[in-house]
matplotlib code that plots the C-alpha trace (Angstrom):
import matplotlib.pyplot as plt

x = [216.5, 215.1, 212.9, 213.3, 216.4, 217.9, 221.4, 222.5, 220.7, 222.8, 222.4, 219.0, 218.6, 215.2, 216.6, 219.1, 221.4, 224.2, 225.4, 225.3, 228.5, 228.3, 226.8, 224.7, 225.6, 222.5, 222.6, 219.3, 218.8, 218.8, 215.4, 215.1, 215.5, 216.3, 212.5, 213.4, 215.6, 213.0, 212.0, 215.5, 216.2, 213.0, 213.7, 217.2, 218.8, 219.9, 223.6, 223.2, 222.4, 220.9, 222.4, 220.3, 221.7, 219.5, 220.7, 220.0, 217.4, 215.6, 212.9, 213.5, 216.0, 214.0, 214.8, 218.8, 220.5, 221.2, 224.9, 225.0, 228.6, 229.9, 233.1, 231.4, 228.7, 231.1, 232.8, 230.1, 229.1, 232.3, 232.9, 228.9, 229.8, 233.3, 232.3, 230.0, 233.1, 234.4, 232.9, 232.4, 230.2, 229.3, 228.1, 224.8, 224.1, 220.8, 221.3, 223.3, 223.5, 225.6, 228.2, 228.5, 229.3, 232.0, 233.3]
y = [63.0, 61.1, 63.0, 62.2, 60.1, 59.1, 58.9, 57.5, 58.2, 61.6, 62.8, 63.5, 64.1, 65.8, 66.2, 64.1, 65.9, 64.1, 66.1, 69.1, 71.4, 72.4, 71.0, 72.8, 71.1, 72.5, 72.0, 72.8, 74.2, 72.1, 71.0, 70.7, 67.9, 68.3, 68.9, 72.1, 72.1, 70.4, 73.5, 74.7, 71.4, 71.7, 75.2, 75.7, 75.9, 72.2, 72.8, 72.9, 69.4, 70.1, 67.4, 68.3, 66.6, 64.4, 64.1, 61.5, 61.8, 64.4, 63.2, 60.1, 59.4, 60.3, 56.5, 57.1, 58.7, 62.0, 63.1, 66.1, 67.4, 68.9, 67.1, 64.0, 65.4, 67.1, 63.9, 62.1, 64.9, 64.9, 61.5, 61.0, 64.0, 62.7, 60.8, 63.9, 66.2, 64.8, 68.4, 72.0, 72.6, 74.8, 74.9, 76.7, 76.3, 77.6, 78.6, 76.1, 74.3, 77.5, 76.6, 72.3, 73.9, 76.2, 73.1]
z = [332.8, 336.2, 338.9, 343.0, 342.2, 345.8, 345.6, 348.5, 352.6, 352.6, 349.0, 347.0, 343.5, 342.6, 338.5, 337.6, 334.9, 333.6, 331.4, 333.9, 334.2, 337.6, 341.1, 343.3, 346.8, 349.1, 352.6, 354.5, 358.1, 361.5, 361.1, 357.3, 354.7, 350.8, 349.9, 350.6, 347.1, 344.7, 343.5, 342.4, 341.0, 338.7, 338.0, 337.7, 334.0, 332.6, 333.1, 337.1, 339.3, 342.4, 345.2, 348.4, 351.7, 354.8, 357.5, 359.9, 362.6, 360.4, 357.8, 355.8, 357.8, 361.6, 363.1, 362.8, 365.2, 365.1, 364.9, 367.0, 367.3, 364.3, 363.6, 363.2, 361.5, 359.1, 358.3, 357.1, 354.9, 352.7, 352.7, 351.4, 349.1, 348.0, 345.0, 343.6, 343.8, 340.3, 338.3, 339.4, 342.4, 344.7, 348.5, 349.3, 353.4, 354.7, 358.8, 360.2, 356.8, 356.0, 359.0, 358.0, 354.7, 355.7, 358.0]

ax = plt.figure().add_subplot(projection="3d")
ax.plot(x, y, z, "-o")
ax.set_aspect("equal")
plt.show()
């Protein structure tokens, strides 16, 4: 098990679980970041791997230009997630994160 594993600029996996049977992809609220889901990654059962998104213009990506409209943001999120959709997954979005998950 690896801890605090940055998969890409978009994705943080605090507890890597290669044998997980499902991934929980967490999308934070507008001002939030992946750290909101660190405790989930540590406390959920071993068969669940938590991936948390990080947006440009926020947190560790604060120097990047934020994407301010839904279409480009949803497009970039879907590109970033594509390699990690190779096993069953669930999307969890908090506040505006739910809207991004829907898109």
